[in-house]
N, C-alpha and C positions, 0 to 999 in steps of 0.2 A: 803214502803215495802223493802225487798232487796231482790234480785237473789234466786225462785229454791225454796221462803220455802211454796209457796201454792200446790198442786197435782189436775190434771185436765186429761182431754180429753174432746177433740173435738170432736164430731158428725153428721158425712161427709154423704154426697152421696144423687141417683136422689128421687128423690118426689114417695113416698109410700115404699121406701126402708125398711125402717123398723127402725127409729133415733129414734122418739120416742118412738114406744112402749120399744125397747131395755133400755131406756134413763126409763123408768116404772119398768122394772127389774127388770136393775139395782140397783134402790132408792130403790124397797122388798128387794129382799136377801141384802141389805146392812144393812137393819133394824138388820135381823137374827143376824152378824155376828159385831150385835154390835156398826158396824163403820156410819159416816154422809154424805150421799149424798147427794148437796146439785145442782137443775139442774138452769142453766139459758139457757135459750128460746131465740134464740139469732134471730129464722124465722119474721117480720114481717108481714108474711103470714098464719102464724097459727090458724087454728081453734076452737079446740080445746085439748089435749089432758086425759090421768088418770093422767097423775104422777101429785107430788105436785112440779108448778113451782116459783124458790123460787125467778129468778128472772127473766121480764117479756120485752123484747125489743119493745112489743107492750107495757106496759107502754111510752115510748120517744117517740115511731111514730109506728105509722098501716098501714100497705098498702092500706086496700083501704082508707085510710082520704086518702095518697097521691093520688091514682087513682085517689077518685075524686073530687078533690084544682087544681092539675096540669094539667086534664087531659087521665094519662100518658095512657099505657097497661102496664098489670102482668109484665113482665120483665123487662122493663125498668121502673116500679113504684119501684119494690125491689132493685134492682141496684143505686135506688136514696137513698132507707131507707139504705142499705149499708156504702152509700161515707154519709149519713144523720151521722152514727152512728160512725164516722171513723168521722168528728170532733165533735161530742160531748162526746170522750170518756174520760171526766170530768164525766162521767156519771156514767158509766161502772164501771171504777177502784172508786167517791164513792158507790157503790150500794156495791159489795167485800170490801171496808174498815172492815167489822168488820169479817169475816173470822175468826178460830181460824186454829190453825195452825192442826187441826187432821182432820178439811178438808176436805173434796173430790168435785169436783162441779165439774157434766157437762157441755159441752155445746153443745145444741140441736142447730145444724143451718140450714140454709134455704135449700133445696133444689132443685136449681136451680143451674147447673150443671156447668153451664159458669162461676158460683164466680169461681169454681175455674180450670175451663182449660182453660179460656180464658183473668181472669182479675187479677188482685192482691187483688183488693180488700181484697178478705179473705184473704191471705198473713197477708197484711198491717196489719186487726184486729189483727191475731194471735201472730203479736211484739208486738203490745201492749200491747197485755194478759200475754204475758215474762216478758215484762219491769216493768207489777205489782207485779212480784212476784215470774211467776206461774213455773212451769215442764211437762209440756204437751205432749200429745202423740194425735194422730188422729185415727180417726176411719173409716174405709169405708165401706159402709154401702151394699152388691152386693144382691139379690136379691137371695132368690133359683132359681126363675124361669131361670135364664140365664142359669143354665146347661141343661135345653131343647132343647141348639141348641149350635153344640159348636161355633159356628165367634160368634156369641152374649157372650159368652163366654171370648172369651179372648176381644172384646169391651169393654166388661162391663171391664175386666182386666184392659186394656189398660188404664181409664178411672180411678180411682185406683189408676194405676200406676201415672197417671199425675194426679192426687190430690197432693198424695203425695211429689212424683215432687216441687209441686205449694207454699205444705203450709212449706216443712222445715224440720217435722218433725221426733220425733221417730212414725210407724206408725202398724198396720197392718189392714188387709183386711178379711171384717162378713161376712160369708155364711150366710140370716139369711132365717129364716123364715124355717129351717129342719123340726118345726114337721109336717110338709105338704107333708112334703114325708114321703112311707114310705119305701120305700127300699134305708136303710141307708149306704147298701157297694159304690150306684153308686154315697153316696154326700162321701164317705173317700176319692174314688179317685180320686175326685174333691181336695182331702184339700192341695197333695201333687204336686204342680202348675210343678214341673218340670219334674215329672212320667206323670202327667196327659197330658200332653198339645204331647209328644211324642204317646199314644194311640188317640189323638186327629185322627180323618179322617176328612179332607174340603168336599170332592167333591171326587167321582168311576173318575178314570184321567180316568177315557176309553168309557167316557160318556161324556169329558169336549168341550166345545165350544172354541175359540180363546180368549174369553175374558174369560169365568172359566181359563184356564188356566191361564191367567196371574194372576186373580182373586186368585186365589190358591198360588199361588206363593209366591203373594204380602201374604195371613194369613202366607205362612209356613214364610216366614221372620218375621213375628212379632214376630209367637212365639220362634223361634230359636234369638232372641232379647232377646224378656223378657226374656229368660229362661240360654242364657250367664248370663244377670246383674244381678240376681240373687237375686232379690229387692223386690220379690211380695212374703208376706208371710196368706196366708188364713187359718182362722180360724169358724169351723162353730157355731150354733147361737139355739140350741133347747131349745123351752123354755117348755115342757113337762120336761126335762134332766137337773138335776142342776147344773151332773159335768160340762158340758158346760158350761155354765154361767161364776160356779166359777173359770173353767177355764182361758174362758174368764177375767174376773176381774181383776186373777194375772198375766195372760201373760200380759193386759196395766201397773199393777200393777211395774211390769219387765220394763218394758220401760220405766217408771220414775221417777222409784229409792223411789217408797212408801215408806213411814216403817222408812227409814234411819235416819229421822229425829224426830220416836216419842220415846219419853220416854219409855221403856218397863216396863206394867202393873204390881202397888204392886203382885198382885195377882198371879201372876206365881213367884215375890219371895216365898210367901209366904208357896206354894201348893210347890215348890224344894221344900223348909225345912221340911216341914209337912213329903215329900218324905224319904230325910236323915236321920226323926227323925226316921221317922218309920224302915226302914233300920237298923238300929242301934241301939234301940230298937228287933228287930228278934232276931240281930248278936250276942248279948245279953246273949239272951234268952234262945238260940244256943249252946253257950260254956257253962253257965252254967248249960244246959243240959248234955253236955259233962261229964265235970270236974265229975257232980252226978256223976253216970255211966259208971267214968272209972275206969279197974280192971287193 
């Protein structure tokens, strides 16, 4: 395998943020676009999902087995599972060995946020996937409920930023479950983070205690830091709005330069040739008509 031949997305974010639902939606829409999207489940704790799973880490190791045999808790067990995957990456490479050049792979990752913020496990796994030959981008799923509280929103954006820096990949932050909110204008004001934070009021300063003042100063400093770096790009996902789905897929494609290595479809050449022939025939007929009536 050569570097950059294959293309994929790394879907990350907290548990319950909509990662598996995103994978399912993209897989369904890809069929309409005549694209082949494969999904790799990298979550050994997953119970079930709607999408067609092409490669499943649970065929290698499961969280339940680790917890039963090693007497570990869910967090420690998940860390062990990911370390085990790192030690057996030849299994993953073998599973991915039959990919075609136009296949597109989405990796559905675990929801334990510490894997991205406090450990380098996912970074090491990502590097190994890239060495197999993948051009990757990461998509961080941020639940729409985070915009209900301004401080929670800042916290969510910081987590997304931490994951982005940890993984070292082209990155998009996706505001999920937007179909649950009827006020679309409220959603849109959070898409441009630089403008959104200027509108955020954390606490009424007239009612602040000493702790609140320090808390507010810290929050404002974090806001300004995120704004100054300009690294956060937020996109929305509404499963009832096909435009948001296609726009998000197009953004991810742009991040990884998807399509540049594909041969143009012969049907486009045939269609263009037919259009040119039709234009030529129409032009010829018009000239003949003008000549017949040229006095």
